[in-house]
N, C-alpha and C positions, 0 to 999 in steps of 0.2 A: 504493500500500500504506500509506504514511504517512497519507494522507487518510482511508483506511478505518479506520486505527487510532484516529485522533482522533474519527471519526464514530461508529464502532461499538464501539471497544475501551476507551476511557477511562472511560466511565460505569460499566460492570461492574467495571473494574479498581479504581476508587476505592471503589466499594461493597464489593468484596472486601477491600480494606485495612481499611475501617471495621469490617467484620464480623469479620475474622480478628484484628485487633490491638486491638479494643475489647472489654473485658469488660462485658457489659450490666449485671450486678448492681453493678458498681463505678461505671460511668459514669452511667447514666441516673437512678437515684434522687437523687444529689447534684445533677445537672444540673437535674432537675425542681424540687427544693427551691430552688435558687439562682434559677432563672428565675421561679418563683412569687414569691419575695421581691422580685425586680426589678420584676415587674408590680405587686405590692402597693404598692411605694414610689412608683411612677409614678401609679397610680390614686388612692391615698389616702395621701399622705405623712404627714399628721398621725397617722393610725391606725397606719401602719407605724412611725413614730418612737416612739409610745407603747408599742407591742407590744415592740419591740426594747429600749427602755429598761427596761421592766418585766422582761423576761427577764434582762437584764444585772444589774439590781438583785437579782433573786431568786437568781441563781447566786452572786453575790459575797457576799450575806448568809448563804446557806445553806452554802456550801462554801469560805468564806475560809480556814478552818483546813486544808482539804485542799490548796488551792493553796500555802499557806505550807509545809506539811509536804512536799509533792512538790518544791518548789523547794529547800528546805534539804536534802532527801534527795539531790537531783541533785548539789549541791556536795560532799556527803560521798562519794557514789559515785564521782564523777570523781577526787577526791583519792585514794580507796582504789585505784582502777584504776591511777592514775599510779605509785603506790608498790608495786603488786603485780606478780607475774610477767606479768600481762596487758599491763601497760604496755610491755613489751619485744617484744610480738608485732608483726610487720610486716604491715600491711594488704596483702593480695594474695599473701602467701606469702613465704618466706625470700629468694627471688631477685627479688622485685618491686622495680622502680626508680621513683622519683618522676617524674611527668611535668612537674612545675613546681617552682620553687624555693620555699624557705620564705617568702621575701618575697612571692612571687606568691600563695601560699596565704593568707598573712596579709591581703593587700590584698583578695582575693576574699571572704574570710570577713567582713571588716569591712564591705565594700560591699554584701554580700547579706544581712546580718543587721540590726544596729542602724541602719546606713545613714543615711537622712535624719532618722530620729528623733533621734539624738544631735546632729545638726547644729542642729536647732531646739530640742529640749528641753534640750540641754546648757546652753543659755543661759537659756531661758525658765523652766524648772522651778525653778532656785535663786531667781530673782526672785519667783516665786509664794510660795515658802516664806519668804523674807526678809520680804516684806511681810505675810504672813499665816501664821505658823507655827501648828501645831495646839496645842491647850491642853495636851496631855500633855507637850510639849517644855519647858514652863516658861519659854519665851523670849518677850520682848516684840518686837512687830513693829519691824523696822529695827535691832535690837540686834546686838551681836557674837555673842551666843549664837544668835540666829536665823540668822546667816550660817554659823556652824559646823554648825548643824543642817541647813541647806540643802545644804552641800557634802557632809556625811557621807551624807545621803539620796541625793544624786546618785550617790555611789559605790555605794550599795546597789542602785540601780535600773539602773545602766548598766555594771557591770563584771563581776564574777565570776559572779553568779547567772544572768543571762541566758545567758552562754556555757556555763555548766554545763547549763542546760536544753537548749541546742542540741547540746552534745557527747554527752550520754547517748544519745539516739536515733540521732545520726549515727554514733557508734562501734558501736552495736549493729547498725545496718543494714550498715555497711561490713564488719565482721567476719563477719556472717552471710552476706552475699552473696559477697564476694571471697575469703574464706577457707574458708567452709563450703558454698558453692554453693547457698544458699537463694534462693528467687525474688526478683526485683528489685522488691520491693513491701514495704509496711509490714508485711504479715502474715508476711514472710519470717523476721525475727528472732523474732517471737512464736511461730512454729511450733516453735522450739527449746524453748519452755516448755510450750505447750499442745498440742503434737503435732498430731494430726489435726483437733482442734477449730479450729485456725487455718488449715486448708486447705479447699479446696472452697468451699462456701457460707459457712462461717464465716470463711474468709480473705477472701472477697469483701466480707462485711459490715465487717470490720476496715478494709479498704482504702477502702471507700466512706465510712466515717466519717472516716478520715484525709484523704481527698480533699476532703470538704466542709469540714472544719476548716481545711485548708490554703488553699483558695480564699477562704473567708470571712475568714480571718486576713490574707491578702495584700491582699484588697480593702479591709479596714479600714485597713491601713497605707498603702496607695496613696491612699485617700481623704484621710487626714490629711496626707500629703505634698502632694497636689494643693491642698488648702485653704491649706497653709502657703505654697506658691509663689505661689498666686493672691493671697493677702493681701500678700505681699512686693512683687509686681509692681504692685499697686494703690497701695502706699505710695511706690514709687520712680518710677512712670511715670504716664501719663494714662489707663491702662487701668482699667476698672471690674471689680471682682470679681463675676462673675456666671456663669450657666450656660455661656455661650459661651467665656469665658476658661478655666473649669475643664475644659470639654470639650477645648479646644485643648491644654492642658497634659497632660491624660490621654493624648490621642492621641500627643503628642510623646514622653512617657515610654514608652508601649507600643511606639511605633515604634523607639526606641533599644533597648528590651529585646529585641524580636524580632530586630533586626539583630545585636545582640551574641550572642544565643542561636544564631542560624543559623550564625554564623561559628565557634562553638564556644568551649569554655572556654580553649583554648590561644591563641586569637586575640582576638576581640572582647571577651569577658568579662575576659580577662587585661589587655589594654591599657587598657580603660576603668577597671577597678579600680585599676590602677597610677596612672593620671592623677588619679583622684579622691582617692586616699589621699595622694599627694604634695601636691596642692593643699590638702587638709585639714591636713596637718602644717605647711605654709607659713603657713596662716591662723592656726593655733594658736601658732606661733612668733612671728608678728607681734604677736598680742595679748599674748603674754608679755613681749615686748621693749617694745612701745609703751605698755602699761599700767603700773600700779604693780607692778613685778616683785616687789619684796620683799613687798608685801602679798599678792600672788597666791600666792607660794610659802609664806608663813606660814599663810595661811588654808587652803591645800590640805593642808599637813602636819597642821594641827589637825583638819581634817575627816577625814583619813585615819586618824588615831589614834582618833577617835570611832567611825568605821566599823568598825575592827577590834575595838575593845573591846565594842561593842554588836552585833556581827554576829549572834550567836545569838538574843538576845531580839528583835531587829528582824526577823530572818528568820522566826521562829516567832510573831511578834505577841504577845509575853508582856507581862505587867504592864499598865500603863495603856493600851497600844496595843490590847490584846485587844478585839475587837468595835467599835473606833472606826470612824466613818464615813470618817475621813481614810485609815486603813489600806486600806479597801475601795476608795476612790476613786483611790488612788495605788499603793501597793506591791502589793496583791493584784491590782489591775487590770493592772499591768505583768506580774506573774507569769503571769496568765491569757493575756495577749497573747503573751508569749514562748512559752508552751506551744502556742498555736494556730499 
């Protein structure tokens, strides 16, 4: 009977799962677009690179104001929610109990959001801006003013704003699904605003766009991480940074991701996040103690003051920043990446 099940029953069983649990309008259009992009990049990499770079430049030059406004709006909205009666609503209902501690949620959030980006760009980005600050900063390369600009810019790119952009859709989704019983999809919370327009085919279209943006955004972040690790291994070992090394790193990352995902959020993801964050904090503490501690604290405080004082004009790209190529290449690009 077991042999017959494997021989005759599993193929229809798997097909039934794919048919019953896959929404065709949500899955197949993004899958076709992503697969087409993959084939394009393999067949004609130069053409693919030119097309993607052109699309990126067009979006950032035409909609930089919208990215800035949306990001600043997310910060305002999260602040308002925290101080409003909504801030006291318990996700899952009045009797819901948290399945993880606050520390575990913090570790998981840190490791699944900014993650490898802050590990690399947290050091690399300030060096870029110290050696080559934009003209509107009024700072000379290598000066104390350039260093303050670099640190305040680091705060802008890697602290409150990205997490506000994560928090707005996360809270909307959580409250809509766990408290109001909306579908477990991106269209769920939007159905509260748009009604029937966000259900059926309309909801499928919303989820398809969200799926495409999600996969493309994760692919971009993964690609940057792979190149970072490959470059580091080339510097530290006899390995050469090439396609095979990058493929090996990609397979290793995907393997760890799949293993942690299969074991669930309360096991693999929780344990790996806990280890990563503790290691990150130990590394940061070592740098603070081993480095010029006083200078680090002094520059950090000065950068923090500049960040707070200039938060609004920097967030909205006001003054000399408006329309500058530097804003598009750095701040707006980051905002777009967080949104994706």
